[in-house]
C-alpha positions in Angstrom: 0.1 0.0 -0.3 2.8 2.4 0.7 4.9 1.8 -2.1 2.3 2.8 -4.2 1.8 6.0 -2.7 4.9 6.6 -2.9 5.6 5.5 -7.0 3.0 7.9 -7.4 4.4 10.7 -5.9 7.6 10.0 -7.6 5.7 9.9 -10.4 4.3 13.3 -9.7 7.6 14.8 -8.9 9.2 13.4 -11.9 6.2 14.8 -14.2 6.8 18.3 -12.4 10.3 18.5 -12.8 10.5 18.0 -16.6 7.6 20.9 -16.9 9.7 23.3 -14.8 13.2 22.5 -16.7 11.4 22.3 -20.1 10.0 26.2 -19.3 11.9 29.5 -20.1 12.0 31.7 -17.1 11.0 35.5 -17.6 12.1 37.7 -14.5 9.2 39.8 -15.5 6.2 37.1 -15.6 7.3 35.2 -12.2 4.4 33.2 -11.2 5.3 33.2 -7.4 2.6 31.0 -6.4 4.3 28.4 -9.1 7.8 29.0 -7.6 6.1 28.1 -4.2 5.0 25.4 -5.7 8.1 24.4 -6.8 9.7 24.7 -3.9 7.0 22.7 -1.7 7.3 20.0 -4.3 11.5 19.8 -3.9 10.7 19.5 -0.4 8.6 16.9 -0.2 11.2 14.9 -2.4 13.5 15.3 0.0 11.5 14.7 2.6 10.6 11.2 0.6 14.1 10.6 0.3 15.1 10.8 4.5 11.9 8.5 4.7 13.0 5.7 2.3 16.3 6.2 3.9 15.0 5.9 7.2 12.5 3.0 6.3 15.6 1.2 4.9 17.7 1.6 8.1 14.5 0.1 10.2 14.1 -2.9 8.0 18.2 -3.7 8.0 18.2 -3.0 11.7 15.2 -5.4 12.1 16.6 -7.7 10.0 20.1 -8.3 11.4 18.7 -8.5 14.9 16.1 -10.7 13.8 17.8 -13.5 15.2 21.3 -13.1 17.0 21.8 -16.7 17.9 22.3 -17.6 14.0 25.3 -18.4 13.1 24.3 -19.7 9.3 26.4 -17.2 7.7 29.3 -19.2 9.2 29.0 -22.2 7.3 27.9 -20.2 4.2 30.8 -18.4 3.9 33.0 -21.9 4.6 31.0 -23.4 1.5 31.9 -21.0 -0.5 35.4 -21.2 0.4 35.6 -24.9 -0.2 34.1 -24.2 -3.7 37.3 -22.1 -4.1 35.8 -18.4 -3.8 39.1 -16.5 -2.8 39.0 -15.1 0.9 39.6 -11.6 1.3 41.8 -11.9 3.9 43.9 -14.3 1.9 47.4 -12.2 1.2 48.9 -14.8 -0.6 45.9 -15.1 -3.1 45.2 -11.6 -3.2 48.7 -11.2 -4.7 48.0 -14.2 -7.3 45.1 -12.5 -8.4 47.2 -8.8 -8.6 49.7 -10.1 -11.0 46.7 -11.9 -12.9 47.4 -10.4 -17.1 43.7 -11.6 -17.5 41.9 -9.4 -14.6 44.5 -7.1 -15.3 43.5 -6.5 -18.6 39.5 -6.8 -17.5 40.3 -4.5 -15.5 41.8 -1.8 -17.8 44.9 -2.0 -16.1 46.9 -3.0 -19.0 47.0 -3.0 -22.2 45.1 -5.8 -24.9 47.5 -8.0 -26.0 
């Protein structure tokens, strides 16, 4: 329910922004009501961004604190290491990776051969 309200608000702000950016401003014929409306729309957009950020933080916190006794992530990491995923703390593996010409070429750090 809340998602559709924010989606409609985001669409309205997008349409208003496009309309505002496409029109040239003549200082003599400035419509202060329109500027006030634009200011309030920007304020609404900022409030929407702050609300979404706060909502994301709440959801993340709820997810993290949902089961503090759950240690399944350790099993998942160990399974990945046994499948050949490189441990980012392993200096030897990182040195091998940094000397990998294909990897460096993919990053654009060396010339193509």
